[in-house]
C-alpha positions in Angstrom: 142.0 139.5 147.4 142.8 136.0 148.6 145.6 133.8 147.4 143.2 131.6 145.4 141.8 134.7 143.7 145.3 135.8 142.8 146.1 132.4 141.3 142.9 132.6 139.2 143.7 136.1 138.1 147.3 135.1 137.2 146.0 132.3 134.9 143.5 134.6 133.3 146.1 137.3 132.6 148.6 134.8 131.2 145.9 133.1 129.1 144.6 136.3 127.7 148.1 137.4 126.8 148.9 134.1 125.1 145.6 134.2 123.1 146.2 137.8 122.1 149.8 137.1 120.9 148.8 133.9 119.1 145.9 135.7 117.5 148.1 138.6 116.4 150.7 136.3 115.0 148.1 134.3 113.2 146.7 137.5 111.7 150.1 138.5 110.5 150.8 135.0 109.1 147.5 135.1 107.1 148.2 138.7 105.8 151.6 138.4 104.3 153.8 136.7 106.9 155.2 137.4 110.3 156.8 140.8 110.4 160.4 141.5 111.5 161.5 144.9 112.7 164.9 146.4 112.3 166.8 147.9 115.2 166.7 151.7 115.1 164.4 151.3 112.1 167.4 151.0 109.8 167.6 148.2 107.2 171.3 147.6 107.7 170.8 146.6 111.3 169.6 143.1 112.3 165.9 142.4 112.2 163.9 140.8 115.0 160.9 138.7 114.4 157.5 139.1 116.1 157.7 135.5 117.1 159.7 136.6 120.2 156.4 138.0 121.5 155.3 134.5 122.1 158.0 134.1 124.8 158.4 137.6 126.1 154.8 138.6 126.8 153.6 135.5 128.7 156.8 135.8 130.7 156.1 139.4 131.5 152.5 138.6 132.3 153.6 135.9 134.8 156.3 138.1 136.3 154.0 141.1 136.8 151.3 139.0 138.4 153.9 137.4 140.7 155.2 140.8 141.7 151.8 142.3 142.2 150.8 139.4 144.4 153.9 139.8 146.5 153.4 143.5 146.8 149.7 143.1 147.9 150.4 140.3 150.3 153.1 142.3 152.0 150.5 145.0 152.8 148.8 144.8 156.1 145.4 142.9 156.2 143.7 146.2 155.6 141.2 146.2 152.7 141.5 149.9 151.8 145.3 149.7 151.6 145.2 146.6 149.4 142.5 148.2 147.2 144.7 151.3 146.8 147.7 149.2 145.9 145.6 147.4 143.2 144.3 150.8 141.9 147.9 152.0 141.6 148.8 148.8 139.7 145.9 149.3 137.3 146.8 152.9 136.7 150.4 152.0 136.0 149.5 149.2 133.7 146.9 151.0 131.6 148.8 154.3 131.6 151.8 152.6 130.1 149.6 150.5 127.8 148.0 153.6 126.3 151.2 155.6 126.1 153.0 152.7 124.3 150.1 152.2 121.9 150.0 155.9 121.0 153.8 156.0 120.7 154.1 153.0 118.5 151.1 154.0 116.4 152.5 157.5 115.8 155.8 156.0 114.8 154.3 153.6 112.4 152.2 156.3 110.6 155.2 158.6 110.2 155.1 160.9 113.2 158.5 159.9 114.6 158.8 163.2 116.5 155.7 162.4 118.6 157.2 159.0 119.5 160.5 160.6 120.4 158.8 163.3 122.6 156.7 160.6 124.3 159.9 158.6 125.0 161.7 161.6 126.5 158.6 162.5 128.5 158.5 159.0 129.9 162.1 159.3 131.0 161.3 162.5 132.8 158.2 161.0 134.4 160.2 158.0 135.4 162.4 160.3 137.5 159.4 161.0 139.7 157.1 158.0 139.3 158.2 154.3 139.7 157.8 153.1 136.1 160.3 150.3 136.9 157.6 148.1 138.3 156.7 144.9 136.5 153.2 145.9 135.6 154.4 149.1 133.9 157.0 147.2 131.8 154.3 144.6 130.9 151.8 147.3 129.9 154.4 149.1 127.8 155.5 146.0 125.9 151.9 144.8 125.5 150.7 148.1 124.1 153.3 148.2 121.4 153.2 144.6 120.1 150.8 145.3 117.3 153.0 147.9 115.6 156.6 147.2 116.7 156.8 143.7 118.1 158.0 142.9 121.6 161.8 143.0 121.6 162.4 146.6 120.6 159.9 148.1 123.1 161.3 145.8 125.8 164.9 147.1 125.1 163.6 150.7 125.2 161.6 150.3 128.4 164.4 148.5 130.2 166.7 151.5 129.6 164.0 153.9 130.8 163.1 151.8 133.8 166.8 151.5 134.7 166.9 155.3 134.8 163.7 155.3 136.9 165.0 152.7 139.3 168.4 154.5 139.8 166.5 157.7 140.4 164.2 156.1 143.1 166.7 153.8 144.8 169.9 155.9 144.7 169.3 159.5 144.0 165.9 160.1 145.9 167.2 158.8 149.3 170.3 161.0 149.0 168.2 164.1 148.2 165.9 163.3 151.2 168.9 162.8 153.4 170.4 166.1 152.4 167.1 167.9 152.8 166.6 166.5 156.3 170.1 167.3 157.3 169.6 171.0 156.5 169.3 173.2 159.6 165.9 174.9 159.9 
């Protein structure tokens, strides 16, 4: 993929994201007003409006396309390697999108246990897979905007990705160093 194609893709992703968020907010406005969600789903805690999605999601779209472009351009000029990188990006994005959609849908219809188990499973998966990448964060927040807005999922995924980042950057190298140092 050339630099010009990446720029075009970046504008498409950001434009589609903005159109989706504006369409969703317009639908909410026409059907009773823009929703606000309480932290921890408790009415005594502050509520956060879905208007924040208009800032958060386009920023995440821009950030993820920038990071993907940087990751792909740092690869050697080998088409199969770049194609594999883009495939990994798509799997990460759509996997987190589907997981987040199922999680937020199950929470909104009253199956809080399913949402909690999916969150705990994501933390465990994050120990082994790099869910701290920008496309995973963007997919997670984008998948949950219809049911829970953008701020609360962003807070949750930032905690989970912090654990994943720490696991991959700090713990994993130490484990590999200890394993390599073992006499055979």
